[in-house]
N, C-alpha and C positions, 0 to 999 in steps of 0.2 A: 504494500500500500504506500502511496506517495501523496502527500498534501503540500500545497504551497499557498501562501497567503501574504498579502501586504499587511504589516503590523507596525505599531509604534512601540519602541522599547524605552521605558523611562516614565517617571511620574512627574507631576506638576508641569512646569513650563518647559523643561528640557527633556526632549524625547528624540531618539534617533528613529527615523523612518527607514524601513528596509523590508526584506523578504524573509519570512520564516519558512523553513522547509523541514518536513519530516519524511524520511525515506530510509529504508533498510535498517530501521531501529535507531537511526541517528537524528538528532535535532540540531538544526543549523540556522543561524541568523546572520545575514549579510546586510550591511548598511554602508552606503557610499563606497562601494568597491572594496570594502574590507570585511573580514569575517570576525564578528564579536565572539561567537562560540560555535563549535562544531563537535558535539559530544554524543556518545551513545546514550540512549534513554536510561539505561541502567545506572549510569554514573551521576545522574541528576539526584542531588541529595533530597530536595523537597519541591513539590509542586502544589500550590494552593490556588484553588479557584474560589475567590472571594464571593460571598453572597451578593454583594452590592454591584458586582459586574454582570450578573445574570448570565454567567458562562461566556461573556464576551472578552474576558481578560483573565490572565493568570500570572502568578508570581512564581518564579523558579529560582532555586538556589543551585548554582553550578560552580563548582570549585570554590566554594565559600563566598561567592558574590551573588547578590540578589538581582534578578532581572524582572521587571514588570512589563509584560507583553500584552498589548491591547489590540483587538481586531477592529476597534472603532477609533478612527482618527480624531484628533482634536478638531474642534469647530465642524463637527460632522453634521450633515443634513439627515433628514428622516430616513432616506434610503440607505445611507451609510450605517445608521443604527441598526436597521433591519438586517442588512447584509452581515454586519459584525456579529449580531446575535446568532444568526444561522451558522456562520463560519465557526464561531466559538464553540457551538454545540458539537459540530463535526470534529473539531480538533480535540475537544475534551474526551469524546468517545475514543478517538484514535490513540491519544496518549494514555488513556486508562485501559487500553486493550479490549474495548468493547466494539461491537459492530457499528458502523456508521449509521446514523439515523436516516430513514427513508423519507420522512415527511418533516414539515416545519412544525416545531413544538406549539402546543396550544397557547402558551403564554405569549409567544411571538405573534401568533395570529390575532389574539385578543388585543395586544398592544397596537398592531396595525389597524384593526377595526376602530379602536378608540381614537387613534390619531385621525383617521378619515372623518369620523363623526365630529370630532372637535374642529376640524378644518371647515366642514360644512356649516357648523354652528357659527363660527367666527365670521365666515363669509356672509352668511345670512344676516347676522346682527349688523355687520358693517353696511350691507345693502339697505337695511331698514333705516339706519341713521342717515345714510346718504340720500335716500329717498325723502326723508323728513326734511333735510336741509334744502333739497330742491323744491319741495312743496312750499315752504315758508321759511326763508333764510333768516328772518328777523325774530322768529319765535324762540322761546326757551328750548334748551336741549330736550327736556322732558316732553314738552308739547310736540316737538318735531318727531321724537321717537314714537310716542303713542299714536300720533296722526299717521305716520308711515306704517306702523304695525297694523293699525285698523284698515288702512287702504290695502295693504298686502293680504290681509285676511279676507277682505271683501273680494279681491280679485281671485283668490284661490277658491272661495265658495262659489263664485260665479262660474269659474271653469268647471268645477265639479258638477254643478247643477246643469250646465249646458251639455255635459257628456251624458247625463242620464236621459235626456230627451231623445 
């Protein structure tokens, strides 16, 4: 089995970006054309998958030095988070000697659905506020918001009633 993934190695503001490879029982990290480590999996003293990383990062102690490796880059977008969670789950299974997961975990799917729902909610709320400003730009924010919300509800009801006919 061979796995390769882009990762960041380091905590806080200083992190080396590079490629993590697991092949033939060896774990290797290359960054900026230099190899930070290339060791057999059996020589790694400790691997910890912290609960707060949701299996998207782990800490390994190799030859007495700690390395924090994250599959989610700094300043990541939503898709980077999703891909990091999926990649981390596969890597964790491989490093623990378990079969690779076939499907995306429920937690990741729930996270993605929640994100999409929150995006729709924020866009809808913004549209209501903008519609209220367009209707009466000199009214108070509360009056504009309530006016736009009632107009939006009336339009939706009208569309629904028209479809029934």
